[in-house]
BALORO-722432 format. One record per atom (N, C-alpha, C): residue in one letter; atom name; x, y, z. Coordinates in pm, whole numbers, plus 50000, padded with zeros to 5 digits. Atoms other than C-alpha are relative to their C-alpha. Example, Ala and Ser with C-alpha at 12.3 -4.5 7.8 and 13.67 -1.06 7.14 Angstrom:
+-----+------+-------+-------+-------+
: res : atom :     x :     y :     z :
+-----+------+-------+-------+-------+
:   a :    N : 50089 : 49881 : 50000 :
:   a :   CA : 51230 : 49550 : 50780 :
:   a :    C : 50090 : 50120 : 50000 :
:   s :    N : 49918 : 49881 : 49994 :
:   s :   CA : 51367 : 49894 : 50714 :
:   s :    C : 49923 : 50109 : 50073 :
+-----+------+-------+-------+-------+
REM end
This chain:
+-----+------+-------+-------+-------+
: res : atom :     x :     y :     z :
+-----+------+-------+-------+-------+
:   m :    N : 50051 : 49886 : 49928 :
:   m :   CA : 26894 : 57192 : 59446 :
:   m :    C : 50078 : 50038 : 50114 :
:   l :    N : 49936 : 49946 : 49896 :
:   l :   CA : 27077 : 57410 : 59693 :
:   l :    C : 49907 : 50074 : 50099 :
:   h :    N : 50076 : 49954 : 49894 :
:   h :   CA : 26937 : 57518 : 60018 :
:   h :    C : 50080 : 50077 : 50093 :
:   t :    N : 49916 : 49934 : 49917 :
:   t :   CA : 27092 : 57793 : 60234 :
:   t :    C : 49918 : 50083 : 50108 :
:   t :    N : 50070 : 49942 : 49901 :
:   t :   CA : 26976 : 57991 : 60539 :
:   t :    C : 50064 : 50139 : 50019 :
:   k :    N : 49943 : 49860 : 49979 :
:   k :   CA : 27015 : 58387 : 60573 :
:   k :    C : 49918 : 50043 : 50132 :
:   e :    N : 50085 : 49950 : 49905 :
:   e :   CA : 26896 : 58602 : 60861 :
:   e :    C : 49997 : 50180 : 49992 :
:   t :    N : 50007 : 49823 : 50002 :
:   t :   CA : 26772 : 58980 : 60880 :
:   t :    C : 49904 : 50017 : 50098 :
:   q :    N : 50100 : 49943 : 49895 :
:   q :   CA : 26562 : 59203 : 61126 :
:   q :    C : 49875 : 50029 : 49933 :
:   q :    N : 50139 : 49949 : 50049 :
:   q :   CA : 26195 : 59263 : 61065 :
:   q :    C : 50009 : 50146 : 49959 :
:   g :    N : 50014 : 49856 : 50073 :
:   g :   CA : 26126 : 59565 : 60849 :
:   g :    C : 50111 : 50040 : 49912 :
:   n :    N : 49885 : 49985 : 50093 :
:   n :   CA : 26458 : 59557 : 60675 :
:   n :    C : 49974 : 49961 : 49843 :
:   t :    N : 50018 : 50043 : 50157 :
:   t :   CA : 26468 : 59551 : 60284 :
:   t :    C : 50101 : 49918 : 49974 :
:   v :    N : 49902 : 50096 : 50007 :
:   v :   CA : 26640 : 59238 : 60190 :
:   v :    C : 50013 : 49980 : 49852 :
:   y :    N : 49967 : 50010 : 50156 :
:   y :   CA : 26811 : 59206 : 59834 :
:   y :    C : 50014 : 49841 : 50000 :
:   l :    N : 49986 : 50156 : 50004 :
:   l :   CA : 26760 : 58846 : 59721 :
:   l :    C : 50049 : 49967 : 49856 :
:   e :    N : 49913 : 50041 : 50127 :
:   e :   CA : 26987 : 58717 : 59417 :
:   e :    C : 50023 : 49873 : 49978 :
:   h :    N : 49949 : 50153 : 50013 :
:   h :   CA : 27036 : 58399 : 59250 :
:   h :    C : 50073 : 50004 : 49878 :
:   d :    N : 49916 : 50017 : 50099 :
:   d :   CA : 27312 : 58329 : 59006 :
:   d :    C : 49971 : 49853 : 49919 :
:   f :    N : 50033 : 50119 : 50080 :
:   f :   CA : 27163 : 58087 : 58744 :
:   f :    C : 50136 : 49970 : 49909 :
:   r :    N : 49898 : 50070 : 50085 :
:   r :   CA : 27439 : 57854 : 58583 :
:   r :    C : 49956 : 49885 : 49920 :
:   n :    N : 50023 : 50123 : 50087 :
:   n :   CA : 27444 : 57610 : 58296 :
:   n :    C : 50082 : 49886 : 50062 :
:   l :    N : 49929 : 50104 : 49948 :
:   l :   CA : 27585 : 57264 : 58345 :
:   l :    C : 50162 : 50013 : 49998 :
:   n :    N : 49860 : 49996 : 49999 :
:   n :   CA : 27935 : 57379 : 58275 :
:   n :    C : 50043 : 50100 : 50115 :
:   g :    N : 49977 : 49920 : 49883 :
:   g :   CA : 27899 : 57625 : 58591 :
:   g :    C : 50017 : 50129 : 49953 :
:   v :    N : 49986 : 49867 : 50050 :
:   v :   CA : 27891 : 57938 : 58367 :
:   v :    C : 49853 : 50063 : 50021 :
:   s :    N : 50114 : 49932 : 49966 :
:   s :   CA : 27657 : 58211 : 58478 :
:   s :    C : 49914 : 50027 : 49860 :
:   t :    N : 50073 : 49978 : 50130 :
:   t :   CA : 27390 : 58222 : 58202 :
:   t :    C : 49845 : 50041 : 50028 :
:   d :    N : 50137 : 49969 : 49986 :
:   d :   CA : 27036 : 58360 : 58162 :
:   d :    C : 49915 : 49881 : 49967 :
:   p :    N : 50104 : 50110 : 50025 :
:   p :   CA : 26740 : 58120 : 58189 :
:   p :    C : 49951 : 50005 : 49861 :
:   d :    N : 50077 : 50001 : 50132 :
:   d :   CA : 26543 : 58035 : 57852 :
:   d :    C : 49895 : 50095 : 50023 :
:   t :    N : 50115 : 49900 : 49988 :
:   t :   CA : 26251 : 58236 : 57984 :
:   t :    C : 50045 : 50090 : 50117 :
:   t :    N : 49990 : 49929 : 49882 :
:   t :   CA : 26234 : 58497 : 58263 :
:   t :    C : 49964 : 49926 : 50124 :
:   p :    N : 50015 : 50082 : 49860 :
:   p :   CA : 26307 : 58321 : 58597 :
:   p :    C : 49889 : 50080 : 50100 :
:   s :    N : 50079 : 49969 : 49912 :
:   s :   CA : 26078 : 58353 : 58890 :
:   s :    C : 50032 : 49976 : 50133 :
:   y :    N : 49985 : 50047 : 49865 :
:   y :   CA : 26044 : 58341 : 59278 :
:   y :    C : 49888 : 50005 : 50057 :
:   t :    N : 50116 : 50015 : 49924 :
:   t :   CA : 25811 : 58263 : 59546 :
:   t :    C : 50037 : 50017 : 50150 :
:   i :    N : 49959 : 49988 : 49858 :
:   i :   CA : 25838 : 58355 : 59910 :
:   i :    C : 49867 : 49954 : 50092 :
:   v :    N : 50099 : 50065 : 49924 :
:   v :   CA : 25632 : 58140 : 60153 :
:   v :    C : 50037 : 50009 : 50163 :
:   d :    N : 49962 : 50003 : 49838 :
:   d :   CA : 25610 : 58181 : 60539 :
:   d :    C : 49994 : 49855 : 50049 :
:   s :    N : 49997 : 50143 : 49926 :
:   s :   CA : 25633 : 57887 : 60774 :
:   s :    C : 49875 : 49931 : 50023 :
:   s :    N : 50131 : 50050 : 49991 :
:   s :   CA : 25261 : 57821 : 60771 :
:   s :    C : 49964 : 49944 : 49852 :
:   g :    N : 50036 : 50056 : 50138 :
:   g :   CA : 25288 : 57741 : 60389 :
:   g :    C : 49919 : 50113 : 49917 :
:   t :    N : 50079 : 49890 : 50077 :
:   t :   CA : 25107 : 58086 : 60293 :
:   t :    C : 50112 : 50078 : 49918 :
:   s :    N : 49927 : 49923 : 50108 :
:   s :   CA : 25254 : 58256 : 59974 :
:   s :    C : 49984 : 50155 : 50043 :
:   i :    N : 50006 : 49870 : 49945 :
:   i :   CA : 25364 : 58602 : 60077 :
:   i :    C : 50037 : 50096 : 49885 :
:   q :    N : 49951 : 49909 : 50132 :
:   q :   CA : 25515 : 58744 : 59745 :
:   q :    C : 50060 : 49915 : 49894 :
:   s :    N : 49954 : 50061 : 50103 :
:   s :   CA : 25584 : 58603 : 59408 :
:   s :    C : 50015 : 50098 : 49886 :
:   g :    N : 49994 : 49926 : 50118 :
:   g :   CA : 25675 : 58715 : 59060 :
:   g :    C : 50121 : 49971 : 49915 :
:   p :    N : 49884 : 50020 : 50085 :
:   p :   CA : 25929 : 58744 : 58793 :
:   p :    C : 50125 : 50070 : 50051 :
:   l :    N : 49876 : 49934 : 49940 :
:   l :   CA : 26287 : 58836 : 58892 :
:   l :    C : 50052 : 50105 : 49890 :
:   n :    N : 49946 : 49876 : 50069 :
:   n :   CA : 26482 : 59140 : 58766 :
:   n :    C : 50152 : 49961 : 49960 :
:   k :    N : 49861 : 50022 : 50030 :
:   k :   CA : 26804 : 59105 : 58557 :
:   k :    C : 50111 : 50089 : 50051 :
:   r :    N : 49881 : 49910 : 49967 :
:   r :   CA : 27128 : 59258 : 58698 :
:   r :    C : 50108 : 49980 : 49906 :
:   k :    N : 49913 : 50021 : 50113 :
:   k :   CA : 27356 : 59101 : 58441 :
:   k :    C : 49996 : 49847 : 49952 :
:   d :    N : 50033 : 50131 : 50053 :
:   d :   CA : 27391 : 58777 : 58248 :
:   d :    C : 50013 : 49885 : 50134 :
:   g :    N : 50015 : 50081 : 49905 :
:   g :   CA : 27294 : 58515 : 58471 :
:   g :    C : 49959 : 50014 : 50153 :
:   y :    N : 50018 : 49941 : 49882 :
:   y :   CA : 27234 : 58708 : 58771 :
:   y :    C : 49856 : 50078 : 50004 :
:   w :    N : 50135 : 49953 : 49991 :
:   w :   CA : 26863 : 58770 : 58873 :
:   w :    C : 49959 : 50040 : 50140 :
:   y :    N : 50033 : 49950 : 49870 :
:   y :   CA : 26727 : 58958 : 59170 :
:   y :    C : 49841 : 50047 : 50023 :
:   t :    N : 50119 : 49937 : 49941 :
:   t :   CA : 26417 : 59090 : 59378 :
:   t :    C : 50044 : 50055 : 50143 :
:   y :    N : 49979 : 49981 : 49874 :
:   y :   CA : 26364 : 59262 : 59698 :
:   y :    C : 49885 : 49970 : 50091 :
:   f :    N : 50120 : 50044 : 49889 :
:   f :   CA : 26145 : 59168 : 60007 :
:   f :    C : 50037 : 50085 : 50123 :
:   v :    N : 50003 : 49926 : 49878 :
:   v :   CA : 26059 : 59373 : 60318 :
:   v :    C : 49912 : 49924 : 50083 :
:   p :    N : 50088 : 50077 : 49893 :
:   p :   CA : 25951 : 59123 : 60591 :
:   p :    C : 49940 : 50078 : 50108 :
:   t :    N : 50075 : 49939 : 49904 :
:   t :   CA : 25687 : 59259 : 60818 :
:   t :    C : 49982 : 49912 : 50136 :
:   s :    N : 50019 : 50120 : 49910 :
:   s :   CA : 25659 : 58944 : 61041 :
:   s :    C : 50138 : 49935 : 50034 :
:   i :    N : 49894 : 50088 : 49951 :
:   i :   CA : 25904 : 58759 : 61258 :
:   i :    C : 49954 : 49846 : 49964 :
:   d :    N : 50033 : 50116 : 50051 :
:   d :   CA : 25923 : 58430 : 61091 :
:   d :    C : 50118 : 49936 : 49923 :
:   v :    N : 49904 : 50058 : 50083 :
:   v :   CA : 26115 : 58188 : 60895 :
:   v :    C : 49926 : 49976 : 49859 :
:   y :    N : 50067 : 50005 : 50136 :
:   y :   CA : 26044 : 58232 : 60514 :
:   y :    C : 50100 : 49929 : 49899 :
:   t :    N : 49921 : 50077 : 50091 :
:   t :   CA : 26142 : 58009 : 60223 :
:   t :    C : 49982 : 50062 : 49868 :
:   i :    N : 49989 : 49945 : 50138 :
:   i :   CA : 26250 : 58173 : 59895 :
:   i :    C : 50021 : 49901 : 49922 :
:   t :    N : 49962 : 50098 : 50089 :
:   t :   CA : 26242 : 57958 : 59590 :
:   t :    C : 50015 : 50067 : 49887 :
:   f :    N : 49971 : 49941 : 50120 :
:   f :   CA : 26408 : 58086 : 59274 :
:   f :    C : 49973 : 49879 : 49886 :
:   t :    N : 49999 : 50106 : 50132 :
:   t :   CA : 26297 : 57883 : 58928 :
:   t :    C : 50041 : 50055 : 49890 :
:   g :    N : 49992 : 49975 : 50123 :
:   g :   CA : 26386 : 57892 : 58593 :
:   g :    C : 50017 : 49863 : 49918 :
:   t :    N : 49955 : 50092 : 50090 :
:   t :   CA : 26489 : 57673 : 58307 :
:   t :    C : 50120 : 50031 : 49908 :
:   i :    N : 49882 : 49983 : 50085 :
:   i :   CA : 26821 : 57653 : 58124 :
:   i :    C : 50033 : 49863 : 49933 :
:   g :    N : 49974 : 50113 : 50107 :
:   g :   CA : 26884 : 57436 : 57820 :
:   g :    C : 49882 : 49898 : 50025 :
:   g :    N : 50118 : 50114 : 49991 :
:   g :   CA : 26543 : 57262 : 57875 :
:   g :    C : 50008 : 49930 : 50144 :
:   k :    N : 50007 : 50056 : 49876 :
:   k :   CA : 26626 : 57167 : 58235 :
:   k :    C : 49963 : 50101 : 50119 :
:   d :    N : 50047 : 49916 : 49886 :
:   d :   CA : 26462 : 57295 : 58541 :
:   d :    C : 50092 : 50037 : 50107 :
:   v :    N : 49916 : 49978 : 49897 :
:   v :   CA : 26651 : 57487 : 58811 :
:   v :    C : 49912 : 50052 : 50117 :
:   l :    N : 50066 : 49965 : 49854 :
:   l :   CA : 26538 : 57521 : 59173 :
:   l :    C : 50101 : 50046 : 50083 :
:   h :    N : 49899 : 49970 : 49887 :
:   h :   CA : 26715 : 57697 : 59451 :
:   h :    C : 49923 : 50050 : 50103 :
:   k :    N : 50080 : 49961 : 49881 :
:   k :   CA : 26575 : 57755 : 59803 :
:   k :    C : 50100 : 50067 : 50081 :
:   i :    N : 49925 : 49952 : 49881 :
:   i :   CA : 26699 : 57981 : 60072 :
:   i :    C : 49901 : 50048 : 50110 :
:   d :    N : 50075 : 49961 : 49891 :
:   d :   CA : 26552 : 58014 : 60417 :
:   d :    C : 50040 : 50147 : 50044 :
:   l :    N : 49969 : 49867 : 49935 :
:   l :   CA : 26529 : 58346 : 60559 :
:   l :    C : 49933 : 50031 : 50136 :
:   r :    N : 50044 : 49993 : 49843 :
:   r :   CA : 26501 : 58385 : 60942 :
:   r :    C : 49993 : 50161 : 50022 :
:   v :    N : 50043 : 49864 : 49965 :
:   v :   CA : 26340 : 58716 : 61029 :
:   v :    C : 49993 : 50024 : 50155 :
:   v :    N : 50002 : 49992 : 49835 :
:   v :   CA : 26425 : 58825 : 61405 :
:   v :    C : 49947 : 50130 : 50019 :
:   e :    N : 50026 : 49859 : 49932 :
:   e :   CA : 26302 : 59125 : 61602 :
:   e :    C : 50091 : 50095 : 49976 :
:   k :    N : 49924 : 49862 : 50047 :
:   k :   CA : 26421 : 59463 : 61496 :
:   k :    C : 50048 : 50048 : 50124 :
:   l :    N : 49950 : 49958 : 49879 :
:   l :   CA : 26676 : 59589 : 61764 :
:   l :    C : 49982 : 50151 : 50014 :
:   l :    N : 50050 : 49854 : 49992 :
:   l :   CA : 26605 : 59942 : 61905 :
:   l :    C : 50158 : 50061 : 50017 :
:   s :    N : 49885 : 49940 : 49989 :
:   s :   CA : 26893 : 60177 : 61863 :
:   s :    C : 50019 : 50072 : 50162 :
:   e :    N : 49976 : 49928 : 49871 :
:   e :   CA : 27057 : 60324 : 62210 :
:   e :    C : 50035 : 50132 : 49975 :
+-----+------+-------+-------+-------+
REM end
């Protein structure tokens, strides 16, 4: 399981993508449509559902965080009968005002 952290400003549209790979490291589509879940720091599920395919192995969704928080995005799928799980922490900070 990989775990990384990204940062964005409140109200920005965030493009979230995961590259699913087989045991040989080759980008490959999961056996069934992969999914995602976004959970806030209190453990409340904010958004979830199936991912959209961009190209072989690459699946994505969009998220617009409305609150300042740290969200955990979990991508899941199955490749060759093996479960795939990837987590990303998304830190949302206050939107800066333009001068």
